[in-house]
C-alpha positions as CSV (number, residue, x, y, z in Angstrom):
1,M,136.5,171.8,143.3
2,K,135.3,175.5,142.8
3,R,135.6,177.0,139.3
4,L,137.7,180.3,138.8
5,G,135.1,182.7,139.3
6,A,135.6,186.0,137.5
7,T,138.1,184.7,135.0
8,S,135.3,182.1,133.5
9,C,134.2,185.0,131.0
10,F,137.4,184.4,129.3
11,V,137.5,182.0,126.5
12,V,140.3,181.0,123.9
13,L,140.1,182.5,120.2
14,A,139.4,179.5,118.8
15,A,139.3,180.7,115.3
16,L,143.0,181.5,115.3
17,A,144.6,178.8,113.3
18,A,147.6,177.1,114.6
19,T,150.8,178.3,113.3
20,T,153.3,176.1,111.3
21,A,156.6,177.5,112.9
22,A,157.2,179.5,116.3
23,A,156.7,183.0,115.8
24,Q,156.1,186.0,118.3
25,V,152.7,185.2,120.2
26,A,150.9,186.7,123.3
27,V,148.6,185.4,125.6
28,R,146.1,187.1,127.8
29,A,145.2,185.2,131.0
30,G,142.5,185.5,133.3
31,T,144.4,183.5,135.8
32,L,148.1,182.8,134.9
33,H,149.9,180.1,137.1
34,T,153.5,180.6,137.2
35,V,154.0,178.0,139.6
36,S,157.3,179.2,140.5
37,G,155.6,182.1,142.2
38,P,152.1,183.3,142.9
39,P,149.1,183.4,140.5
40,I,148.6,186.7,138.7
41,E,145.4,187.6,137.7
42,N,144.4,189.4,134.4
43,A,148.2,188.8,133.1
44,V,150.2,188.5,129.8
45,V,152.7,186.5,128.7
46,I,154.7,187.4,125.6
47,A,156.5,184.5,123.7
48,G,159.5,185.4,121.5
49,A,160.2,184.0,117.7
50,D,163.0,182.0,119.7
51,G,161.0,180.0,121.5
52,R,161.2,181.8,124.9
53,I,159.7,183.7,127.1
54,E,160.0,187.3,126.7
55,W,157.9,189.0,129.2
56,V,155.4,187.6,132.1
57,G,153.2,190.1,134.2
58,P,150.0,192.1,134.7
59,A,148.1,192.9,131.7
60,A,148.2,196.8,132.7
61,E,152.1,196.8,132.3
62,A,152.1,194.8,129.0
63,S,153.3,196.0,126.0
64,I,152.2,193.7,123.1
65,P,154.2,194.7,120.0
66,D,151.5,195.6,117.3
67,G,150.5,192.8,114.6
68,V,151.8,190.1,117.1
69,D,148.8,187.5,117.5
70,V,147.1,187.5,121.0
71,L,145.6,184.2,122.2
72,E,143.2,184.6,125.5
73,A,142.0,182.0,127.9
74,A,140.6,181.9,131.5
75,V,143.5,180.1,132.9
76,V,147.0,179.7,131.6
77,T,149.8,177.0,133.2
78,P,153.0,176.1,132.3
79,G,152.9,173.0,129.5
80,L,152.5,169.9,131.3
81,V,155.5,167.8,132.0
82,D,155.0,163.7,132.2
83,A,157.5,162.3,134.6
84,R,157.0,158.8,133.2
85,S,155.8,157.5,129.9
86,V,156.1,155.1,127.2
87,V,154.3,157.3,124.7
88,G,156.0,157.2,121.4
89,L,157.2,153.6,121.8
90,S,153.6,152.3,122.6
91,G,151.1,153.6,120.2
92,A,147.5,153.8,120.2
93,L,146.8,150.6,118.6
94,N,147.7,148.5,121.2
95,S,149.1,145.8,118.3
96,N,152.1,143.7,118.5
97,V,152.2,142.2,115.2
98,G,151.6,142.4,111.7
99,P,152.1,146.0,109.7
100,V,150.5,147.9,112.2
101,R,153.1,146.7,115.1
102,D,153.2,149.8,117.5
103,Q,154.5,148.4,120.8
104,D,158.2,148.7,121.2
105,Q,158.4,149.7,124.8
106,L,159.0,146.2,126.1
107,E,161.5,143.9,124.5
108,R,160.7,140.1,125.5
109,S,164.0,138.2,124.3
110,S,166.1,138.8,127.6
111,P,165.5,140.6,131.0
112,L,168.8,142.4,130.9
113,Q,169.0,144.9,127.7
114,P,170.3,148.3,129.2
115,D,171.8,148.8,125.8
116,L,168.1,149.6,124.4
117,R,168.1,153.2,123.4
118,A,164.6,155.1,123.5
119,I,165.5,157.6,120.5
120,D,166.0,154.1,118.5
121,A,162.1,153.5,118.6
122,Y,160.5,156.6,119.4
123,D,158.2,157.6,116.9
124,A,157.1,161.5,116.8
125,N,154.3,160.8,114.5
126,E,152.7,158.5,116.6
127,T,148.8,159.5,117.1
128,L,149.2,159.1,121.0
129,V,152.1,161.9,121.1
130,E,149.4,164.2,119.8
131,W,146.7,162.8,121.5
132,V,148.8,163.3,124.7
133,R,149.4,166.8,123.8
134,S,146.0,168.1,123.3
135,Y,145.6,167.4,127.1
136,G,148.3,170.0,127.8
137,V,151.3,167.6,127.9
138,T,154.7,169.2,126.1
139,T,157.3,167.5,127.2
140,L,157.3,163.9,127.8
141,H,160.1,161.8,129.9
142,T,159.2,158.6,127.9
143,G,161.3,155.5,126.7
144,H,161.5,151.7,127.7
145,G,158.8,150.3,129.9
146,P,158.8,148.3,132.8
147,G,158.3,144.8,133.0
148,A,161.8,143.9,132.5
149,L,164.8,143.9,135.0
150,V,166.4,146.1,132.8
151,S,164.2,147.1,130.2
152,G,166.3,150.1,128.2
153,Q,166.8,153.7,128.1
154,T,164.6,156.5,128.7
155,M,164.5,160.3,126.8
156,I,162.9,163.6,127.1
157,A,161.1,164.9,124.8
158,K,158.7,167.8,123.3
159,T,155.2,166.4,121.9
160,R,155.7,168.0,118.6
161,G,158.2,167.3,115.6
162,R,158.2,165.3,112.4
163,N,160.9,163.1,113.8
164,V,162.9,162.3,117.0
165,E,165.7,164.7,116.2
166,Q,163.1,167.5,116.1
167,A,161.5,166.2,119.7
168,V,164.3,165.2,121.3
169,V,165.5,167.4,124.3
170,V,167.5,164.7,126.4
171,P,168.5,161.7,124.1
172,A,169.5,159.6,127.2
173,R,168.0,160.3,130.7
174,M,167.6,157.1,132.6
175,L,167.9,153.6,132.6
176,A,164.7,151.6,133.5
177,S,164.5,148.6,135.5
178,T,162.0,146.8,137.7
179,L,161.8,144.5,140.6
180,G,159.9,142.2,142.2
181,N,156.4,141.1,140.8
182,A,156.3,143.6,138.1
183,V,158.8,141.8,136.4
184,S,157.1,140.5,133.2
185,S,156.2,136.5,133.3
186,N,157.7,136.4,129.9
187,F,161.1,135.9,131.2
188,Q,162.0,132.5,132.6
189,S,164.3,134.4,135.0
190,P,164.0,136.1,137.5
191,G,161.3,134.3,139.2
192,T,161.4,135.8,142.6
193,S,162.3,139.0,144.0
194,A,165.7,137.7,145.6
195,K,166.9,136.3,142.0
196,G,166.3,139.7,140.6
197,I,168.3,141.6,143.2
198,A,171.0,139.2,142.5
199,M,171.1,139.1,138.9
200,L,171.1,143.2,139.0
201,R,173.9,143.3,141.2
202,S,175.8,140.8,139.4
203,A,175.4,142.9,136.4
204,L,176.3,146.2,138.0
205,H,179.6,144.5,139.4
206,G,180.4,143.2,135.8
207,A,180.1,146.9,134.7
208,Q,182.3,148.1,137.9
209,A,185.0,145.4,136.5
210,Y,184.8,146.8,132.8
211,L,185.2,150.1,133.7
212,E,188.1,149.2,135.7
213,Q,189.7,147.7,132.3
214,V,188.8,150.7,130.3
215,Q,190.6,152.7,132.9
216,K,193.6,151.1,133.1
217,A,194.2,150.5,129.5
218,E,193.3,154.2,129.2
219,E,195.8,155.3,131.9
220,A,198.6,153.2,130.3
221,G,198.3,155.8,127.4
222,G,198.2,153.2,124.8
223,D,202.0,152.2,124.8
224,E,202.5,148.8,123.9
225,N,204.7,147.6,126.4
226,V,204.8,148.8,130.3
227,G,208.6,149.1,131.7
228,S,209.2,147.4,135.1
229,D,210.5,149.4,138.3
230,D,213.6,147.4,138.8
231,G,215.3,148.7,135.5
232,E,214.8,145.6,133.2
233,E,215.4,145.7,129.6
234,D,212.9,146.9,127.1
235,G,212.8,143.1,125.7
236,D,211.4,142.3,129.4
237,A,208.9,144.7,129.9
238,K,205.5,143.7,130.6
239,P,202.4,144.2,127.8
240,A,200.3,147.1,128.5
241,P,196.5,146.7,130.0
242,Q,194.3,146.3,126.8
243,P,191.1,147.7,126.7
244,P,188.3,145.0,127.0
245,P,186.2,144.5,123.9
246,R,183.2,147.1,123.6
247,D,180.3,145.9,125.6
248,L,177.4,148.4,124.6
249,S,175.1,146.9,127.9
250,K,177.9,147.3,130.4
251,E,178.7,150.7,128.8
252,A,175.2,151.7,129.7
253,L,175.2,150.0,133.1
254,G,178.8,152.2,133.5
255,Q,176.8,155.3,132.7
256,V,174.8,154.8,135.6
257,L,177.9,153.9,138.0
258,N,179.3,157.0,136.7
259,G,176.2,159.3,137.2
260,E,175.4,159.9,133.7
261,L,172.2,158.2,134.1
262,S,170.0,157.6,136.9
263,L,168.7,154.4,137.4
264,L,164.6,154.3,137.3
265,I,163.5,151.6,139.5
266,T,160.1,150.6,139.0
267,V,159.1,149.4,142.9
268,N,155.7,148.6,144.8
269,T,155.8,146.9,147.6
270,V,157.9,147.5,150.9
271,P,160.3,144.8,150.2
272,E,160.9,146.1,146.6
273,I,161.3,149.9,147.9
274,A,163.8,148.6,150.5
275,A,166.0,146.5,148.1
276,A,166.1,149.6,145.8
277,L,167.4,151.8,148.5
278,R,170.1,148.9,149.3
279,L,171.2,148.7,145.7
280,Q,171.9,152.6,145.6
281,Q,173.5,152.3,148.9
282,E,175.8,149.6,147.8
283,F,176.6,151.5,144.4
284,G,176.2,154.8,145.1
285,F,174.2,155.8,141.8
286,D,171.5,158.3,141.3
287,L,168.2,156.3,142.1
288,V,164.6,157.6,141.2
289,L,161.8,155.3,142.5
290,D,159.1,154.5,140.0
291,S,155.6,154.0,141.0
292,A,156.3,153.5,144.7
293,A,152.8,152.3,145.6
294,E,153.6,151.6,149.2
295,S,156.3,154.7,149.7
296,Y,154.0,155.9,152.6
297,L,155.2,153.2,154.5
298,L,158.9,154.0,154.3
299,L,159.0,157.9,154.4
300,D,162.1,158.3,156.8
301,E,164.1,155.8,154.8
302,I,163.4,157.4,151.1
303,R,163.7,161.1,152.5
304,E,167.3,159.9,154.6
305,A,168.1,158.4,151.3
306,G,167.6,161.7,149.5
307,V,165.5,159.7,146.7
308,P,162.9,161.3,144.4
309,V,159.6,159.1,143.6
310,L,157.8,159.3,140.3
311,L,154.5,158.2,141.8
312,H,152.0,156.1,140.1
313,P,149.1,158.0,138.4
314,T,146.7,158.3,141.5
315,M,143.7,155.9,140.2
316,S,146.3,153.4,138.7
317,R,145.6,149.7,139.3
318,V,148.4,149.1,141.7
319,Q,148.1,146.7,145.0
320,N,148.1,149.0,148.4
321,G,148.1,152.3,146.3
322,S,146.3,155.1,147.7
323,Y,144.8,158.4,146.6
324,E,146.5,160.4,149.4
325,T,150.1,158.9,148.6
326,A,150.8,162.2,146.9
327,A,149.7,164.6,149.8
328,T,151.7,162.2,152.1
329,L,154.6,162.6,149.9
330,A,154.5,166.4,150.0
331,E,154.1,166.5,153.8
332,A,156.8,164.6,154.0
333,G,159.3,166.6,152.2
334,I,160.0,164.1,149.8
335,P,160.3,165.3,146.2
336,F,157.9,163.5,143.8
337,A,156.0,163.8,140.7
338,I,152.9,162.4,139.2
339,Q,153.1,160.5,136.1
340,T,150.7,158.6,133.6
341,G,152.7,155.6,133.6
342,F,151.7,152.4,131.4
343,E,148.4,150.5,130.8
344,G,148.4,147.5,129.2
345,Y,145.2,148.5,127.3
346,V,144.2,151.4,124.7
347,P,145.3,154.3,125.0
348,K,148.4,153.0,126.8
349,T,148.7,156.0,128.9
350,R,146.5,158.1,131.5
351,V,145.2,161.7,131.3
352,L,147.7,163.6,133.2
353,L,145.5,166.4,134.6
354,W,143.0,164.1,135.8
355,E,145.5,161.8,137.7
356,A,146.8,165.2,139.4
357,A,143.1,166.5,139.8
358,I,142.3,163.2,142.0
359,A,145.1,164.0,144.3
360,A,144.4,167.5,144.3
361,A,141.1,166.6,145.9
362,N,142.7,163.9,148.2
363,G,144.9,166.2,150.3
364,L,147.5,167.7,147.8
365,G,145.8,170.7,146.9
366,M,145.3,172.7,143.5
367,E,148.9,174.4,143.7
368,R,150.9,171.6,145.0
369,A,149.0,169.3,142.4
370,L,150.1,171.7,139.7
371,E,153.5,171.8,140.6
372,A,153.8,168.0,140.8
373,I,153.0,167.7,136.9
374,T,155.0,170.8,136.1
375,L,158.0,172.1,138.0
376,S,158.5,169.0,140.0
377,P,158.9,166.6,137.2
378,A,161.1,169.3,135.6
379,R,163.3,169.4,138.6
380,I,163.6,165.7,138.9
381,L,164.4,165.2,135.4
382,G,166.9,168.0,135.4
383,I,165.3,170.4,132.8
384,D,163.9,172.9,135.3
385,D,166.1,175.8,133.5
386,R,164.1,175.1,130.2
387,V,160.4,174.0,131.4
388,G,158.1,173.7,134.4
389,S,157.2,177.1,135.1
390,I,156.3,180.4,133.6
391,E,159.5,182.6,133.8
392,V,161.4,184.7,131.4
393,G,164.0,182.9,129.6
394,K,162.5,179.6,129.6
395,D,160.6,177.7,126.8
396,A,157.3,179.4,126.0
397,D,155.4,176.1,126.6
398,L,151.8,177.1,127.6
399,A,148.5,175.1,128.3
400,L,145.3,177.2,127.7
401,F,142.2,176.3,129.8
402,D,138.7,177.9,129.7
403,G,138.5,177.1,133.2
404,D,139.8,175.5,136.4
405,P,142.4,173.0,135.0
406,F,141.5,170.4,137.8
407,E,137.6,170.7,137.3
408,Y,136.2,168.0,135.3
409,T,134.0,170.4,133.0
410,S,136.7,172.6,132.0
411,H,138.4,172.0,128.5
412,I,142.1,172.8,127.3
413,C,141.5,175.4,124.4
414,G,145.1,175.8,123.2
415,V,148.7,174.0,123.4
416,I,151.8,176.2,122.7
417,I,155.1,174.6,122.5
418,E,158.5,177.1,122.1
419,S,155.9,179.9,120.9
420,E,154.3,177.7,118.3
421,V,150.8,177.3,118.5
422,M,150.1,173.6,118.2
423,S,146.4,173.7,118.8
424,T,143.5,176.0,119.4
425,E,140.7,173.3,119.7
426,C,139.0,173.0,122.8
427,R,138.7,169.2,124.4
């Protein structure tokens, strides 16, 4: 890819120390990619002390208040949004034993555990969180990973904070499921694709029955007895329906059925994708396809179902994956985003910028590739009112580069999250 000519003369002021709290800050950009609109040459962004963007536009029209710190960069983009990760639950050390155990993304004691919450395992101080932030990722959709029929819940977090309370944006966003050969061999069951679908259908039907019991008990109004319609004496009244014992697993699946959580299903082959679409049609839940390596073979079906795709990292090792799938989905008009996924080896996640760059070079193009790791995942996750583009009123999350973001020789030289300068070191 070509470098961004005239803008290469700008560099980040690396001497500026990172602040410890949000404060008003201004950024001058040779090229500013707002994503929601056309790029602006020689632009300025002013981030307010409230963590939101106050002003965006040409530098000639900017009025930067006296005393405000000013950063400069060749190229500025929105902070990147990782559509699917396990960072914060999985760590950099790749250890499952001993005092340095840092792999909490997959509980192997049971294939069905929808009650597991990502917020109960997320480590905001994990080295891997800082590492992905240093490559421009400011927002993570993270949580329990692929490998179990239902592995647990996901959350949305900013890549900052000393604890999960400071990092969290949405505490529970999706329920993670896996179909087909991707189900880990650690579980005795399901051993086949058909068994997996049968177990998941059974669990959803059980959740439906649970919700009906709860609703009947609520409609009874808590009365001890319910009178009959034939004028029977109170002594002959029937007992009121009682709520079932609380079941956290069925509650979580019930949230999927009620539309409170999306069901994120990891699938790759045509039969797996088709099975996920049938489940969605049967139960009517909000479905998001994860990985979906062979999605290019079911474009009409996916588009008709109105289901978005969190596409596997472009270069990940999935059977029948293609460098061109992102471009194919874009041309088909299917909402999608590029993710970093989960690797079975250190550092457990891929570099989001690099994966998008490969897709850009294989038909997607620079603008659509940037959208696939900013505004598109924000829309799919339902947080585009806060992140994904550079607009007044949105979170002041910015990534600063010394050249074309998708050029291999470029560096990220600054990351800002909600007006807080997190780093100014080029890497």
